[in-house]
C-alpha positions as CSV (number, residue, x, y, z in Angstrom):
1,M,0.0,0.0,0.0
2,G,2.8,2.4,0.8
3,F,6.0,3.2,2.8
4,V,7.1,4.6,6.1
5,M,8.5,8.2,5.8
6,D,9.5,9.1,9.3
7,V,9.2,7.5,12.8
8,S,8.7,8.8,16.3
9,G,8.1,7.2,19.7
10,S,4.3,6.8,19.5
11,G,3.6,7.0,15.8
12,S,4.8,7.5,12.3
13,Q,4.2,9.3,9.0
14,L,3.4,7.1,6.0
15,T,2.8,7.6,2.3
16,F,0.0,5.6,0.5
17,D,-0.5,5.0,-3.2
18,A,-3.9,6.5,-3.9
19,G,-4.5,4.1,-6.9
20,I,-3.9,1.0,-4.7
21,L,-6.2,2.4,-2.0
22,S,-9.1,2.9,-4.5
23,K,-8.6,-0.7,-5.8
24,L,-8.7,-2.1,-2.3
25,M,-12.1,-0.5,-1.7
26,S,-13.9,-3.2,-3.7
27,H,-12.1,-6.1,-1.9
28,P,-14.6,-8.7,-0.5
29,D,-12.8,-8.7,2.9
30,P,-14.2,-5.7,4.8
31,S,-11.0,-5.1,6.8
32,I,-8.9,-4.8,3.6
33,A,-11.7,-2.7,1.9
34,M,-11.3,-0.3,4.9
35,A,-7.5,-0.2,4.6
36,G,-6.1,3.3,4.4
37,Q,-9.2,5.1,5.8
38,V,-9.1,7.1,9.0
39,G,-9.6,4.8,12.0
40,S,-8.6,1.6,10.2
41,Q,-5.6,-0.6,11.0
42,I,-2.4,-1.2,8.9
43,K,0.6,-3.4,9.5
44,I,4.3,-2.5,9.0
45,R,7.1,-5.1,8.6
46,A,10.1,-4.6,10.9
47,G,12.3,-7.7,10.4
48,N,10.3,-10.8,11.2
49,I,7.9,-8.6,13.4
50,W,4.6,-7.1,12.2
51,L,3.7,-3.7,13.8
52,L,0.1,-2.8,14.0
53,A,-1.0,0.9,13.8
54,T,-4.2,2.9,13.5
55,I,-4.5,5.7,11.0
56,R,-5.2,9.0,12.8
57,S,-5.3,11.6,9.9
58,Q,-4.7,11.9,6.2
59,R,-3.9,14.6,3.6
60,M,-3.0,14.8,0.0
61,H,0.7,15.4,-1.0
62,E,1.2,19.0,-2.0
63,R,2.8,18.2,-5.4
64,D,2.0,14.6,-6.3
65,H,-1.8,14.0,-6.1
66,G,-1.3,10.3,-6.5
67,I,0.2,10.1,-3.0
68,I,-1.6,10.4,0.3
69,M,0.3,11.3,3.5
70,A,-1.0,9.7,6.7
71,H,-0.2,9.9,10.5
72,V,-0.5,6.6,12.4
73,D,-0.4,5.6,16.1
74,F,1.3,2.4,17.0
75,L,-0.9,-0.2,18.8
76,G,1.4,-3.3,19.3
77,E,3.4,-6.0,17.6
78,G,3.2,-9.7,16.8
79,E,5.4,-12.3,15.2
80,E,5.0,-13.6,11.7
81,E,4.0,-17.3,11.4
82,R,6.6,-19.0,9.1
83,L,4.1,-21.1,7.0
84,T,1.0,-18.8,6.8
85,G,2.5,-15.3,7.2
86,K,-0.2,-14.5,9.7
87,I,0.3,-12.4,12.9
88,S,0.7,-14.5,16.1
89,N,1.6,-13.8,19.7
90,F,0.3,-10.3,19.4
91,R,1.1,-8.0,22.4
92,R,0.4,-4.4,23.3
93,G,3.3,-1.8,23.0
94,V,6.2,-1.5,20.6
95,T,9.8,-2.8,21.1
96,H,10.9,-3.0,17.4
97,Y,10.5,0.2,15.4
98,P,10.3,0.2,11.6
99,A,13.0,2.0,9.6
100,P,12.0,4.8,7.1
101,G,11.3,3.0,3.8
102,S,9.6,0.0,5.5
103,E,6.7,-1.4,3.5
104,V,3.0,-0.9,4.7
105,Y,0.3,-3.5,4.2
106,A,-3.4,-3.8,4.7
107,V,-4.7,-5.9,7.7
108,S,-7.0,-8.8,6.8
109,S,-9.9,-10.1,8.8
110,A,-7.8,-13.2,9.6
111,D,-5.1,-10.9,11.0
112,M,-7.8,-9.1,13.0
113,K,-9.0,-12.4,14.5
114,Q,-5.4,-13.2,15.7
115,V,-4.9,-9.7,17.1
116,Y,-8.3,-9.4,18.9
117,A,-8.7,-13.0,20.0
118,A,-9.2,-13.1,23.7
119,D,-6.6,-15.0,25.7
120,A,-7.2,-17.5,28.6
121,R,-8.1,-14.8,31.1
122,A,-11.8,-14.5,32.3
123,H,-13.6,-12.4,29.6
124,V,-17.0,-11.5,28.2
125,E,-17.7,-11.1,24.5
126,I,-19.8,-8.0,23.9
127,G,-19.8,-7.4,20.2
128,T,-18.1,-7.4,16.8
129,V,-14.9,-5.6,16.1
130,F,-15.3,-2.9,13.4
131,P,-15.0,-3.3,10.4
132,T,-15.0,-7.1,10.5
133,K,-18.2,-9.2,10.4
134,D,-17.2,-12.0,12.7
135,T,-14.2,-11.0,14.9
136,R,-15.4,-10.9,18.5
137,G,-14.6,-8.0,20.8
138,A,-14.0,-9.1,24.4
139,L,-13.6,-7.4,27.8
140,Y,-11.3,-8.9,30.4
141,V,-13.5,-8.9,33.5
142,D,-10.7,-8.9,36.2
143,A,-8.7,-6.1,34.6
144,M,-11.8,-4.0,33.9
145,L,-13.3,-4.3,37.4
146,G,-9.9,-4.3,39.2
147,K,-9.2,-0.7,38.0
148,H,-12.7,0.8,37.6
149,F,-14.5,1.6,34.3
150,A,-16.5,4.4,32.8
151,L,-19.2,4.2,30.1
152,L,-19.9,7.5,28.4
153,G,-22.3,8.5,25.7
154,S,-24.9,11.1,24.7
155,T,-28.6,10.5,25.3
156,G,-30.1,8.2,22.7
157,T,-26.9,6.4,21.7
158,G,-27.9,3.1,23.4
159,K,-26.0,3.7,26.7
160,S,-28.5,2.1,29.1
161,T,-28.9,-1.0,26.9
162,S,-25.0,-1.3,26.6
163,V,-24.7,-1.2,30.4
164,A,-27.4,-3.9,30.7
165,L,-25.6,-6.0,28.1
166,I,-22.2,-5.8,29.9
167,L,-23.8,-6.4,33.4
168,H,-25.8,-9.4,32.1
169,K,-22.7,-11.0,30.6
170,I,-20.8,-10.5,33.9
171,C,-23.7,-12.0,35.8
172,D,-23.7,-15.0,33.5
173,I,-20.1,-15.9,34.2
174,A,-20.3,-14.9,37.9
175,P,-23.7,-16.1,39.3
176,E,-22.5,-15.6,42.9
177,G,-21.2,-12.0,42.3
178,H,-21.9,-8.9,44.3
179,I,-23.0,-5.9,42.1
180,V,-24.8,-2.9,43.5
181,M,-26.4,-0.5,40.9
182,I,-27.8,2.9,41.8
183,D,-30.5,3.6,39.3
184,P,-31.8,7.2,39.4
185,H,-34.6,6.8,36.7
186,G,-36.0,3.3,37.5
187,E,-34.9,2.0,34.1
188,Y,-33.0,-1.2,35.1
189,S,-35.6,-3.0,37.2
190,A,-37.2,-4.3,34.0
191,A,-33.8,-5.5,32.7
192,F,-32.8,-7.6,35.8
193,K,-36.2,-8.8,37.1
194,H,-35.1,-12.5,36.6
195,N,-31.5,-12.4,38.0
196,G,-31.5,-9.3,40.3
197,A,-32.8,-8.2,43.6
198,L,-34.9,-5.0,43.1
199,F,-35.2,-2.3,45.7
200,D,-37.1,1.0,45.7
201,V,-38.7,3.3,48.4
202,N,-41.4,0.7,49.1
203,N,-39.0,-2.1,50.2
204,L,-35.5,-0.5,50.7
205,A,-36.1,0.2,54.5
206,M,-32.7,2.0,54.9
207,P,-32.2,2.9,58.6
208,Y,-31.5,6.6,59.2
209,W,-29.0,5.8,62.0
210,M,-26.6,4.3,59.5
211,M,-25.8,7.8,58.3
212,N,-22.4,9.1,59.5
213,F,-22.1,12.7,60.9
214,A,-21.5,14.4,57.6
215,E,-24.6,12.8,56.1
216,H,-26.7,13.7,59.2
217,C,-25.5,17.4,58.6
218,E,-26.6,17.2,55.0
219,V,-30.1,16.2,56.0
220,F,-30.8,17.9,59.3
221,V,-28.8,21.1,59.1
222,T,-30.5,23.7,56.8
223,S,-28.6,26.8,57.7
224,T,-25.6,28.3,55.8
225,G,-22.6,30.4,56.6
226,D,-21.5,30.8,60.3
227,D,-24.9,29.4,61.5
228,R,-24.2,26.1,59.8
229,Q,-21.1,25.5,62.0
230,I,-23.1,26.3,65.2
231,D,-25.9,24.0,64.2
232,S,-23.4,21.2,63.3
233,D,-21.7,21.5,66.7
234,I,-25.0,21.2,68.5
235,L,-26.1,18.2,66.4
236,A,-22.7,16.4,67.0
237,R,-23.1,16.8,70.8
238,C,-26.8,15.7,70.9
239,L,-26.3,12.8,68.4
240,L,-23.5,11.4,70.4
241,Q,-25.7,11.4,73.5
242,A,-28.6,9.8,71.6
243,R,-26.3,7.0,70.3
244,A,-24.9,6.4,73.8
245,K,-28.4,5.5,75.1
246,N,-28.3,2.2,73.1
247,R,-27.1,-0.9,75.0
248,L,-24.8,-1.6,72.0
249,A,-22.8,1.6,72.9
250,E,-21.7,0.0,76.2
251,T,-19.9,-2.8,74.2
252,I,-17.8,-0.1,72.4
253,G,-14.8,1.4,74.2
254,K,-14.8,4.8,72.6
255,L,-18.1,5.7,71.0
256,T,-17.9,8.2,68.1
257,V,-20.6,10.3,66.4
258,D,-20.0,8.3,63.1
259,A,-20.5,4.8,64.7
260,P,-23.6,3.1,63.2
261,I,-25.4,2.6,66.5
262,P,-29.2,2.7,66.4
263,Y,-30.9,5.6,68.2
264,L,-34.5,6.9,68.5
265,L,-35.3,10.1,66.6
266,S,-37.5,11.0,69.6
267,D,-34.5,10.6,71.9
268,L,-32.5,13.0,69.6
269,T,-35.3,15.7,69.7
270,N,-35.7,15.3,73.5
271,I,-31.9,15.8,74.0
272,I,-32.0,18.9,71.7
273,Q,-35.0,20.2,73.7
274,N,-33.1,19.6,77.0
275,E,-29.9,21.3,75.7
276,M,-32.0,24.3,74.6
277,G,-33.4,24.6,78.1
278,K,-30.0,24.8,79.8
279,L,-29.2,28.3,81.1
280,D,-25.4,28.0,80.5
281,K,-25.7,27.4,76.7
282,A,-23.5,29.6,74.5
283,T,-26.0,30.5,71.8
284,S,-29.6,31.5,71.5
285,S,-32.4,29.0,71.1
286,A,-32.7,29.5,67.3
287,P,-30.2,26.7,66.3
288,F,-31.9,24.2,68.6
289,M,-35.3,25.1,67.1
290,R,-34.0,24.8,63.6
291,L,-32.7,21.3,64.2
292,K,-35.7,20.1,66.1
293,S,-38.2,21.4,63.5
294,K,-36.3,19.8,60.6
295,I,-36.2,16.4,62.4
296,D,-39.9,16.6,63.3
297,E,-40.7,17.6,59.6
298,L,-38.8,14.5,58.3
299,K,-40.6,12.2,60.8
300,A,-44.0,13.5,59.8
301,D,-43.5,13.5,56.0
302,P,-44.6,10.1,54.5
303,R,-42.3,10.5,51.6
304,Y,-39.3,9.9,53.9
305,N,-40.8,6.7,55.5
306,F,-38.4,4.4,53.7
307,M,-35.6,6.0,55.8
308,F,-37.0,7.9,58.8
309,S,-39.7,5.5,60.0
310,G,-40.1,4.6,63.7
311,L,-40.0,1.0,62.6
312,L,-36.3,1.2,61.5
313,V,-34.9,1.4,65.0
314,G,-33.9,-2.2,65.5
315,D,-30.3,-3.4,64.9
316,T,-30.8,-4.7,61.4
317,M,-27.4,-3.7,60.0
318,A,-26.1,-7.2,59.2
319,E,-29.4,-8.1,57.5
320,F,-29.6,-4.8,55.5
321,V,-26.0,-5.1,54.3
322,G,-26.4,-8.8,53.5
323,K,-29.5,-8.2,51.3
324,L,-28.1,-5.1,49.6
325,F,-24.6,-6.6,48.7
326,R,-26.0,-10.0,47.9
327,L,-24.2,-11.9,50.7
328,P,-25.1,-14.7,49.9
329,S,-26.2,-14.1,46.3
330,H,-28.9,-16.9,46.0
331,G,-28.3,-16.8,42.2
332,K,-29.2,-13.1,42.0
333,P,-25.8,-11.3,41.9
334,I,-27.1,-7.8,41.2
335,S,-29.0,-5.3,43.4
336,I,-30.9,-2.6,41.5
337,I,-31.6,0.3,43.9
338,D,-34.2,2.5,42.2
339,V,-33.8,6.0,43.8
340,S,-36.3,7.7,41.4
341,G,-39.0,7.7,44.2
342,V,-36.6,9.3,46.8
343,P,-37.4,13.0,47.5
344,S,-34.9,15.0,45.5
345,D,-33.5,16.9,48.5
346,I,-32.1,13.7,50.0
347,T,-31.3,11.7,46.9
348,S,-27.6,12.6,47.0
349,T,-27.4,11.7,50.8
350,V,-29.0,8.3,50.1
351,V,-26.5,7.6,47.3
352,A,-23.7,8.8,49.7
353,V,-24.9,6.3,52.5
354,L,-25.1,3.4,50.0
355,S,-21.7,4.2,48.5
356,R,-20.1,4.6,51.9
357,L,-21.6,1.3,53.2
358,V,-19.9,-0.5,50.2
359,F,-16.5,1.1,51.1
360,D,-16.8,0.7,54.9
361,Y,-17.8,-3.0,54.5
362,A,-14.7,-3.6,52.3
363,I,-12.4,-1.9,54.9
364,W,-13.8,-3.7,57.9
365,S,-13.9,-7.1,56.2
366,R,-10.3,-7.2,55.1
367,N,-9.4,-10.1,57.4
368,E,-12.3,-12.2,56.1
369,A,-12.7,-14.3,53.0
370,R,-12.7,-11.6,50.2
371,R,-16.0,-10.7,48.6
372,P,-15.2,-7.9,46.1
373,I,-18.2,-5.5,45.3
374,L,-18.9,-3.7,42.1
375,L,-20.7,-0.3,42.6
376,V,-22.3,0.9,39.4
377,C,-23.4,4.6,39.4
378,E,-25.8,5.7,36.6
379,E,-25.9,9.5,35.9
380,A,-22.6,9.7,37.8
381,H,-22.2,13.5,37.0
382,R,-25.1,14.1,39.5
383,Y,-23.2,12.5,42.4
384,I,-19.6,13.4,41.6
385,P,-20.0,16.9,40.1
386,S,-17.0,19.0,39.2
387,D,-16.2,22.2,41.2
388,R,-17.8,24.2,38.4
389,V,-21.2,22.6,39.0
390,S,-21.3,22.1,42.8
391,K,-19.0,22.2,45.8
392,D,-18.5,19.6,48.5
393,S,-21.1,16.9,49.3
394,A,-20.9,13.7,51.2
395,G,-21.6,11.7,48.1
396,R,-18.9,13.3,46.0
397,A,-16.3,12.8,48.8
398,I,-17.0,9.1,49.3
399,L,-17.2,8.3,45.5
400,E,-13.9,10.2,44.9
401,R,-12.4,8.1,47.7
402,I,-13.6,4.9,46.1
403,A,-12.2,6.0,42.7
404,K,-8.8,6.6,44.3
405,E,-8.5,3.8,46.9
406,G,-11.3,1.3,46.2
407,R,-9.3,-1.3,44.3
408,K,-7.0,-1.8,47.3
409,Y,-10.0,-3.0,49.3
410,G,-11.8,-4.9,46.6
411,V,-14.3,-2.2,45.6
412,S,-14.8,-1.6,41.9
413,L,-16.5,1.5,40.5
414,G,-18.5,1.7,37.3
415,L,-19.4,5.2,36.2
416,I,-22.1,5.8,33.6
417,T,-22.6,9.4,32.4
418,Q,-23.7,11.5,29.4
419,R,-21.7,14.5,30.6
420,P,-18.1,13.5,31.3
421,S,-17.1,17.2,31.4
422,D,-19.4,17.7,34.5
423,L,-17.6,14.9,36.4
424,A,-15.2,15.9,39.2
425,E,-11.7,16.4,37.8
426,G,-9.5,13.4,38.2
427,V,-12.3,10.8,38.6
428,L,-12.3,9.8,34.9
429,S,-8.6,9.4,34.8
430,Q,-8.9,6.9,37.8
431,C,-10.9,4.7,35.5
432,G,-8.7,2.0,33.9
433,T,-11.1,1.2,31.2
434,I,-13.1,3.8,29.2
435,I,-16.0,2.7,27.0
436,S,-17.1,5.7,24.9
437,M,-20.2,5.8,22.7
438,R,-21.1,8.8,20.6
439,L,-20.5,12.1,22.3
440,N,-22.0,15.2,20.5
441,N,-20.7,17.9,22.8
442,E,-17.2,19.2,22.0
443,R,-16.3,19.8,25.6
444,D,-17.2,16.2,26.5
445,Q,-15.1,14.9,23.6
446,A,-12.1,17.0,24.8
447,F,-12.5,15.6,28.4
448,V,-12.5,12.0,27.2
449,R,-9.5,12.7,24.9
450,A,-7.5,13.9,27.9
451,A,-8.4,10.8,29.9
452,M,-7.6,8.2,27.2
453,P,-4.1,6.8,26.5
454,E,-2.0,8.2,23.7
455,G,-2.3,5.1,21.5
456,A,-6.1,5.5,21.2
457,R,-6.0,9.0,19.7
458,G,-6.8,7.7,16.2
459,F,-10.0,6.1,17.6
460,L,-11.0,9.2,19.5
461,D,-11.5,11.2,16.4
462,A,-14.3,8.8,15.5
463,I,-16.3,9.4,18.7
464,P,-18.6,12.0,17.1
465,A,-19.2,9.7,14.1
466,L,-20.1,6.5,15.9
467,R,-23.5,4.9,15.2
468,N,-25.9,3.9,17.9
469,R,-24.9,0.8,19.9
470,E,-21.3,1.3,18.7
471,C,-18.4,2.2,21.1
472,I,-14.7,2.6,21.4
473,I,-13.0,0.8,24.3
474,C,-9.5,1.4,25.5
475,G,-7.6,0.8,28.7
476,E,-7.0,-2.2,30.9
477,G,-10.2,-4.2,29.9
478,V,-9.0,-4.8,26.4
479,S,-5.6,-5.8,25.0
480,I,-5.5,-2.9,22.5
481,P,-8.1,-0.1,21.8
482,I,-11.0,-1.4,19.8
483,R,-14.1,-0.1,18.0
484,V,-17.0,-2.5,18.7
485,S,-20.5,-2.9,17.3
486,L,-22.4,-4.2,20.4
487,D,-24.5,-7.3,20.4
488,H,-28.3,-7.2,20.2
489,L,-29.9,-7.7,23.7
490,E,-33.2,-9.6,24.0
491,S,-36.2,-7.3,24.7
492,E,-36.9,-8.8,28.2
493,K,-33.3,-8.0,29.3
494,R,-33.4,-4.4,28.2
495,P,-33.9,-1.4,30.5
496,A,-37.2,0.6,30.2
497,S,-35.5,3.5,28.5
498,E,-37.0,3.4,25.0
499,D,-37.7,6.7,23.3
500,P,-41.5,7.3,22.7
501,L,-42.6,7.1,19.0
502,F,-44.5,10.4,18.7
503,S,-45.8,9.8,15.2
504,Q,-47.4,6.5,16.3
505,L,-48.6,7.4,19.8
506,W,-50.2,10.6,18.7
507,L,-52.6,8.6,16.4
508,E,-54.1,6.8,19.4
509,T,-56.9,8.2,21.6
510,G,-59.5,7.0,24.2
511,G,-59.6,6.3,27.9
512,E,-58.0,9.7,28.9
513,A,-60.5,10.3,31.7
514,E,-59.6,7.0,33.5
515,I,-55.9,7.6,32.8
516,L,-56.0,11.1,34.5
517,D,-58.0,9.7,37.4
518,R,-55.4,7.0,38.1
519,V,-52.4,9.4,37.6
520,V,-53.8,12.0,40.0
521,R,-54.5,9.3,42.6
522,R,-50.8,8.1,42.4
523,W,-49.6,11.7,42.2
524,R,-51.3,12.6,45.4
525,A,-50.2,9.5,47.2
526,Q,-46.6,10.2,46.0
527,G,-46.3,6.7,44.4
528,R,-47.7,4.8,47.4
């Protein structure tokens, strides 16, 4: 096809014969037909080694219009089989560089099979490598989960279905796994009704006393500025007294305000009332009144019953953690926690508590038989927002900590988002595997480009041009960066996130009065 002109550490400049490229376009092998186009692979001979590279950009030669100049990024190298001439023992990275003048060849589908064939490590096949018709693209499960992963894509690109596909495949090879998924839109319950445990506000029963002090402050302290510090100090003092009333507290040498010891909300309000009545208190009664009225408001509001009910006082911690983290799994390795019915003002706190429980369990179970947990966070930009969007929150703090330290303790993080540019700085770069679907926003594209390794740059330019259910994967979970057309998922395994067909639905009519009646009843009862 052409020759190497100059060589640098990560890539090279080539010249192609335009006539040969146009002839190859009609070749029956789709890989060879794609040869020479941006995003396709080519191979370069260096002694008895074949170097594989991706074409990043092309331009026509200034003087000779029969020659095309191209920049390529090196992917890896493999040995040449003596008898067949095929690539074998392919590995990532380059140790033998080509010399200027080396010949450049098209990569065939047979070569692609050798290069992308999954090795003996545990893996799941998720789709077909572009542009071949039968070369399977695989994700290495241990490498992907061991160093976290992120799945990115604009709305409508098939993101939710892709997540369901990957999680179903992982569940199939690990039926006794431990996956916790936070689902903010209630989409995934439909996808995992057969092999998952489904939780929402009606059956979650998450005890309020499991919150640590920072999470208590997020829910109970409503003031800002200097008043917030005063309110927080009073809450810390009263909360410690309330926890100390439990008999469990006597078994603990030094009780802290963060210890998950059950207490009664009525005890907490009584202690606040008593502290307010003391004559030697340093402040006015206003901070005490603010705290007491907020706690009374949460107790009285039926929307908060899943968390602040008087029935959640018993010591159910082991039972709650067991059912949530699937310990044991009972053949249902995934928990779907639908937080769509949670009142919006405490959604981030609920997510913070769930994430912290995962991390704390991993820390305190280090001397036990290991049970790694995968925490999947849909709409991650809501809970780990960048400084530009929102300042500190308990949820962001714990999820950032999991991103930085989780793998040491056996906690894996899966982040799913349509706005990577709104994620906290540094979180995306902690993800060892990045699965990127089409991203329409230029800022998001730039953010992903910065997080991906150098060798994947040629693929990155294709992100705005990807079709639905097509993605680019690079990082630890794959041997080299790949572009994959994802497998079709059966309808009963898909999340409930289909776009409405306006043209069809707007032709239907009838039964509106009954629909309105039922909707208003549910609306008033807030889903109960």
